[in-house]
C-alpha positions as CSV (number, residue, x, y, z in Angstrom):
1,X,20.1,4.1,15.9
2,X,18.1,6.0,13.2
3,X,15.0,7.9,14.1
4,X,12.9,5.3,12.3
5,X,14.6,2.5,14.1
6,X,14.0,4.3,17.4
7,X,10.3,4.7,16.6
8,X,10.0,1.0,15.7
9,X,11.7,0.0,19.0
10,X,9.3,2.2,21.0
11,X,6.3,0.7,19.3
12,X,7.6,-2.8,19.4
13,X,7.2,-3.3,15.7
14,X,10.5,-4.7,14.6
15,X,9.4,-8.2,13.7
16,X,6.2,-7.1,11.9
17,X,8.1,-4.3,10.1
18,X,10.6,-6.9,8.9
19,X,7.7,-8.7,7.2
20,X,6.7,-5.5,5.5
21,X,10.3,-4.9,4.4
22,X,10.6,-8.5,3.1
23,X,7.4,-8.2,1.0
24,X,8.7,-5.0,-0.6
25,X,12.1,-6.4,-1.2
26,X,10.7,-9.5,-2.8
27,X,8.4,-7.7,-5.2
28,X,9.0,-5.9,-8.5
29,X,6.8,-2.9,-8.9
30,X,6.1,-1.3,-12.3
31,X,4.3,1.7,-10.6
32,X,4.3,3.3,-7.1
33,X,2.6,0.9,-4.7
34,X,1.4,1.2,-1.2
35,X,2.1,-2.1,0.7
36,X,-0.1,-2.7,3.7
37,X,0.3,-5.2,6.5
38,X,-3.0,-6.1,8.1
39,X,-1.3,-7.5,11.2
40,X,0.0,-4.0,12.0
41,X,-3.5,-2.6,11.7
42,X,-4.7,-5.3,14.2
43,X,-1.9,-4.5,16.6
44,X,-2.6,-0.8,16.5
45,X,-6.3,-1.4,17.1
46,X,-5.6,-3.7,20.1
47,X,-3.1,-1.1,21.5
48,X,-5.8,1.5,21.3
49,X,-8.3,-0.8,22.9
50,X,-6.0,-1.3,25.9
51,X,-5.3,2.4,26.2
52,X,-8.8,3.7,25.7
53,X,-10.5,1.1,27.9
54,X,-14.3,1.3,27.6
55,X,-14.3,3.9,24.9
56,X,-16.0,3.0,21.6
57,X,-13.4,3.1,18.8
58,X,-14.8,4.3,15.4
59,X,-12.1,3.9,12.8
60,X,-12.0,7.0,10.4
61,X,-12.6,5.2,7.1
62,X,-11.2,8.1,5.1
63,X,-7.7,7.4,6.4
64,X,-7.5,4.2,4.4
65,X,-10.6,2.6,2.9
66,X,-9.0,-0.6,1.6
67,X,-11.7,-3.2,1.9
68,X,-9.3,-5.6,3.6
69,X,-8.6,-3.1,6.3
70,X,-12.3,-2.5,6.9
71,X,-13.0,-6.3,6.9
72,X,-10.2,-7.0,9.4
73,X,-11.3,-4.2,11.8
74,X,-14.9,-5.3,11.6
75,X,-13.8,-8.9,12.5
76,X,-12.0,-7.4,15.5
77,X,-15.2,-5.6,16.7
78,X,-14.1,-2.1,15.7
79,X,-16.8,0.5,14.9
80,X,-16.5,3.0,12.0
81,X,-16.7,6.7,11.3
82,X,-18.1,7.2,7.8
83,X,-18.0,10.5,5.9
84,X,-20.2,9.5,2.9
85,X,-22.7,7.1,1.5
86,X,-19.9,5.3,-0.2
87,X,-18.0,4.7,3.0
88,X,-21.2,3.5,4.7
89,X,-21.8,1.0,1.9
90,X,-18.2,-0.2,2.1
91,X,-18.4,-0.8,5.9
92,X,-21.7,-2.7,5.6
93,X,-20.4,-4.8,2.7
94,X,-17.4,-5.8,4.8
95,X,-19.4,-7.0,7.8
96,X,-19.9,-3.9,9.9
97,X,-23.2,-3.7,11.7
98,X,-25.2,-0.5,11.0
99,X,-25.4,0.4,14.7
100,X,-21.6,0.4,14.7
101,X,-21.3,3.0,12.0
102,X,-21.7,6.7,12.6
103,X,-22.2,9.3,9.8
104,X,-19.6,11.7,11.1
105,X,-19.4,14.3,8.3
106,X,-21.3,17.5,9.3
107,X,-22.0,18.3,5.6
108,X,-24.3,15.7,4.1
109,X,-26.5,15.4,1.1
110,X,-30.2,14.9,2.1
111,X,-30.6,11.8,0.0
112,X,-27.5,10.3,1.7
113,X,-29.0,10.9,5.1
114,X,-32.1,9.1,4.0
115,X,-30.1,6.2,2.6
116,X,-28.1,5.9,5.9
117,X,-31.4,6.0,7.9
118,X,-32.9,3.2,5.8
119,X,-29.7,1.2,6.2
120,X,-30.0,1.3,10.0
121,X,-27.5,4.1,10.8
122,X,-28.7,5.8,13.9
123,X,-25.9,8.4,14.8
124,X,-25.2,11.6,12.9
125,X,-22.9,14.6,13.3
126,X,-24.1,18.2,12.8
127,X,-22.9,21.8,13.4
128,X,-25.6,24.0,12.0
129,X,-29.4,24.5,12.0
130,X,-29.9,23.5,8.4
131,X,-28.0,20.2,8.9
132,X,-30.3,19.4,11.9
133,X,-33.3,20.1,9.7
134,X,-32.1,17.7,7.0
135,X,-31.5,15.0,9.6
136,X,-34.8,15.5,11.3
137,X,-36.6,15.2,7.9
138,X,-34.7,12.3,6.5
139,X,-33.7,10.4,9.7
140,X,-36.5,11.3,12.2
141,X,-35.7,10.6,15.8
142,X,-32.0,10.0,15.1
143,X,-29.2,10.5,17.6
144,X,-27.1,13.6,16.9
145,X,-23.9,15.0,18.3
146,X,-22.7,18.6,17.7
147,X,-19.2,19.3,16.4
148,X,-17.5,22.0,18.5
149,X,-14.8,24.4,17.3
150,X,-11.7,24.3,19.5
151,X,-8.6,26.5,19.3
152,X,-5.4,24.7,18.3
153,X,-3.0,23.8,21.1
154,X,-0.1,22.0,19.5
155,X,-1.1,19.8,16.6
156,X,1.1,19.7,13.6
157,X,-2.0,20.2,11.4
158,X,-4.8,22.1,13.2
159,X,-8.3,21.4,12.0
160,X,-10.2,24.5,13.3
161,X,-12.0,26.2,10.4
162,X,-14.2,24.1,8.2
163,X,-16.1,22.1,10.7
164,X,-17.8,22.9,14.0
165,X,-19.8,25.6,15.7
166,X,-18.6,28.2,18.3
167,X,-19.2,27.3,21.9
168,X,-21.8,30.2,22.2
169,X,-24.0,28.4,19.7
170,X,-24.1,25.0,21.2
171,X,-27.0,25.5,23.6
172,X,-29.2,27.0,20.9
173,X,-28.4,24.2,18.5
174,X,-29.1,21.5,21.1
175,X,-32.5,23.2,21.9
176,X,-33.3,23.3,18.2
177,X,-32.4,19.6,17.7
178,X,-34.7,18.7,20.6
179,X,-37.5,20.8,19.1
180,X,-37.0,18.9,15.8
181,X,-37.5,15.6,17.6
182,X,-33.9,14.5,17.5
183,X,-32.0,12.9,20.3
184,X,-29.2,15.3,21.0
185,X,-26.8,13.0,22.8
186,X,-23.5,14.9,23.0
187,X,-20.6,16.9,21.6
188,X,-17.6,16.1,19.4
189,X,-14.3,17.9,18.6
190,X,-11.0,17.3,16.9
191,X,-7.8,18.1,18.7
192,X,-5.9,18.4,15.4
193,X,-4.1,16.0,13.2
194,X,-0.7,14.8,14.5
195,X,-1.1,15.8,18.1
196,X,2.2,14.1,18.9
197,X,2.1,13.9,22.7
198,X,-0.8,13.2,25.0
199,X,-0.1,16.2,27.2
200,X,-1.0,18.5,24.2
201,X,-4.7,17.5,24.7
202,X,-4.9,19.4,28.0
203,X,-5.9,22.9,26.8
204,X,-8.3,21.5,24.2
205,X,-10.1,19.3,26.8
206,X,-10.4,22.3,29.1
207,X,-12.1,24.2,26.3
208,X,-14.6,21.4,25.6
209,X,-15.2,20.7,29.3
210,X,-16.2,24.4,29.9
211,X,-18.8,24.1,27.2
212,X,-19.9,20.7,28.3
213,X,-20.5,21.6,31.9
214,X,-22.2,24.9,31.0
215,X,-24.6,23.1,28.7
216,X,-25.4,20.4,31.2
217,X,-26.1,23.1,33.8
218,X,-28.6,24.6,31.4
219,X,-30.6,21.3,31.5
220,X,-29.3,19.3,28.6
221,X,-28.6,15.7,29.4
222,X,-25.5,15.1,27.4
223,X,-24.2,11.5,27.6
224,X,-21.7,11.1,24.7
225,X,-18.3,12.8,24.2
226,X,-16.7,12.1,20.8
227,X,-13.0,13.0,21.2
228,X,-12.3,12.5,17.5
229,X,-8.9,11.7,16.1
230,X,-5.4,13.2,16.4
231,X,-3.7,10.0,17.4
232,X,-0.3,10.4,15.8
233,X,2.1,8.5,13.6
234,X,5.9,8.9,13.4
235,X,6.9,11.4,10.7
236,X,10.3,12.4,12.0
237,X,9.4,14.0,15.3
238,X,9.1,11.9,18.4
239,X,5.6,10.6,19.3
240,X,4.3,8.8,22.4
241,X,3.8,5.1,22.0
242,X,0.2,4.4,21.0
243,X,-1.1,2.5,24.0
244,X,0.5,4.9,26.6
245,X,-0.7,7.9,24.6
246,X,-4.3,6.7,24.5
247,X,-4.3,5.7,28.1
248,X,-3.0,9.2,29.1
249,X,-5.6,10.9,26.9
250,X,-8.4,8.8,28.5
251,X,-7.2,9.7,32.0
252,X,-7.4,13.4,31.1
253,X,-10.9,12.9,29.7
254,X,-12.2,11.0,32.7
255,X,-10.7,13.6,35.1
256,X,-12.8,16.4,33.3
257,X,-16.0,14.6,32.3
258,X,-16.4,11.8,34.8
259,X,-16.8,8.0,34.5
260,X,-20.4,7.9,33.5
261,X,-20.0,9.7,30.2
262,X,-19.8,7.4,27.1
263,X,-16.5,8.1,25.2
264,X,-16.2,7.7,21.5
265,X,-12.9,8.1,19.5
266,X,-12.2,8.3,15.8
267,X,-8.6,7.3,15.1
268,X,-7.4,7.1,11.6
269,X,-3.7,7.9,11.1
270,X,-2.8,6.3,14.4
271,X,-4.5,3.1,13.3
272,X,-3.0,2.6,9.8
273,X,-0.1,4.9,9.0
274,X,2.7,2.7,10.2
275,X,1.0,-0.4,8.6
276,X,1.9,0.9,5.1
277,X,5.0,1.9,3.1
278,X,5.1,3.1,-0.5
279,X,7.6,1.5,-2.9
280,X,8.6,4.3,-5.2
281,X,11.3,4.9,-7.8
282,X,13.6,7.8,-8.6
283,X,12.9,9.0,-12.2
284,X,15.5,11.9,-12.4
285,X,18.2,13.6,-10.4
286,X,19.2,17.0,-11.8
287,X,20.4,20.5,-11.1
288,X,18.8,23.7,-12.6
289,X,22.1,25.5,-12.9
290,X,25.8,25.0,-12.2
291,X,25.6,27.1,-9.0
292,X,22.3,25.5,-7.8
293,X,22.5,24.8,-4.1
294,X,20.3,21.8,-4.1
295,X,19.7,18.8,-6.4
296,X,16.1,18.1,-7.6
297,X,15.1,14.5,-7.1
298,X,11.9,13.5,-8.9
299,X,10.0,10.4,-7.8
300,X,7.3,8.4,-9.6
301,X,4.9,9.3,-6.9
302,X,3.8,12.8,-6.0
303,X,1.2,15.1,-4.7
304,X,-1.5,14.0,-7.1
305,X,-0.7,10.2,-6.7
306,X,-0.9,9.8,-3.0
307,X,1.3,12.4,-1.2
308,X,-1.3,15.2,-0.9
309,X,-0.4,15.7,2.7
310,X,2.9,17.3,1.7
311,X,0.7,20.4,1.1
312,X,2.4,23.1,3.1
313,X,5.1,20.5,4.0
314,X,2.8,19.6,7.0
315,X,3.6,15.9,7.0
316,X,7.3,15.0,6.7
317,X,7.5,11.5,5.3
318,X,10.6,9.4,6.0
319,X,12.6,8.0,3.1
320,X,14.9,4.9,2.9
321,X,17.1,3.9,-0.1
322,X,19.5,1.1,-0.8
323,X,22.2,3.8,-0.9
324,X,21.6,4.9,2.7
325,X,25.1,5.2,4.4
326,X,26.6,6.9,1.4
327,X,27.4,10.6,1.7
328,X,24.1,12.5,1.9
329,X,23.1,16.1,0.9
330,X,20.0,18.2,0.7
331,X,17.6,18.0,-2.2
332,X,14.3,19.3,-3.4
333,X,11.9,16.4,-3.7
334,X,9.2,16.5,-6.4
335,X,6.6,14.2,-8.1
336,X,6.4,13.2,-11.8
337,X,3.4,15.1,-13.1
338,X,3.5,17.9,-15.6
339,X,2.3,20.4,-13.0
340,X,4.4,23.0,-11.1
341,X,2.7,22.5,-7.8
342,X,3.8,18.8,-7.7
343,X,6.7,19.7,-5.4
344,X,6.8,17.8,-2.1
345,X,9.6,19.4,-0.1
346,X,11.3,22.7,-1.1
347,X,11.2,25.0,1.9
348,X,12.8,22.3,4.0
349,X,14.9,20.2,1.7
350,X,15.3,16.4,2.3
351,X,18.6,14.8,3.0
352,X,19.2,11.9,0.5
353,X,22.3,10.1,-0.7
354,X,24.4,12.0,-3.2
355,X,24.9,8.8,-5.1
356,X,21.1,8.5,-5.8
357,X,20.3,7.8,-9.4
358,X,17.3,7.3,-11.7
359,X,16.0,3.8,-11.3
360,X,16.8,3.5,-7.6
361,X,14.0,2.3,-5.3
362,X,12.9,4.6,-2.5
363,X,10.7,3.3,0.3
364,X,8.5,5.9,2.0
365,X,7.7,5.0,5.5
366,X,4.5,5.2,7.7
367,X,2.2,6.3,4.9
368,X,-0.6,3.8,5.2
369,X,-3.0,6.8,6.0
370,X,-4.2,9.5,3.7
371,X,-2.2,8.3,0.6
372,X,-4.2,5.8,-1.5
373,X,-7.4,7.6,-0.5
374,X,-6.0,10.9,-1.7
375,X,-4.7,9.6,-5.0
376,X,-6.2,11.1,-8.1
377,X,-8.0,8.8,-10.6
378,X,-5.5,9.6,-13.4
379,X,-4.2,13.1,-13.5
380,X,-1.8,13.5,-16.4
381,X,-2.6,9.9,-17.3
382,X,-0.7,8.6,-14.3
383,X,-2.6,5.7,-12.7
384,X,-3.8,6.0,-9.1
385,X,-1.5,4.6,-6.3
386,X,-1.6,0.9,-6.4
387,X,-2.2,-1.1,-3.2
388,X,-0.8,-4.5,-2.2
389,X,-2.1,-6.0,1.1
390,X,-0.2,-8.7,3.0
């Protein structure tokens, strides 16, 4: 059994994935296209609901903002984590209630805060004094939670630098928020993207718990813990099944923070990644010299048209072709644009069939997250990644 087949079996997705495969096989694409199955999104949300129990699930809209995805999740009762005015407008237009949308970006334009407040958004993230001042001025009395910096403890893609404040600053920021008339309700953090196993959360939760309990001892009545994202998708290395993973994470959270604390989660990749596959095409197979160790395989989709997460080769997408089963060999994989950084995998070449030729279809698996939303609007004249929803 292949690694992809094993992953499908573990997640119980064979029948639904067959429908995704059938839709791709039955369609002729004249450009790279992300094909999304909404039933897989629904299944993932329901698995998270079962595992996370009474936690409030706020889908991270940036993972995939397709209107059909937002509409389906809103119908299921999902809440939303929005990073911009545009994402807030999208969620509200697709049926989400404003009290179910949080403004989770810690770096917000003042006019966007004012817009969100007028629209009925009541919950905002912050990690600095100036951000609290903007919220207090433009969304007076709003609920705020502070983003905390945590040290990485095993994620494939740690998220530790751009957002958050050091633990030593939390108490002062909470006091400042209170002085500004804001309702400082809790803390948030992000364990890191692609934290593949639930046990990897342990050290991070210990870090957050130490700050949480110290702040409460200082007299701050925290009542919300936003555990962020990190829920993984399969990209070649084993991951825990989604429901079991989320149940284990919640057990660890409750053991450290108790049953009375309101828990909020912001899954993105874990919700939509395996709901999508990209139908791509080989444009060229070549060697640079007669003694070149590896072929170069160029696809019609690259770093600027949806595969931005190949930066640093952090996310290892899985590829399938009609020639799978033929003799395979290592190759350097690159995109089509006239830009030298549009190389997907070179440090760790990808094994693909030696018989692969221009015109062959390549299906890229588990890429429903952070692909269409990362695609440029037209770099080099290439159109953005198309999306087909079934």
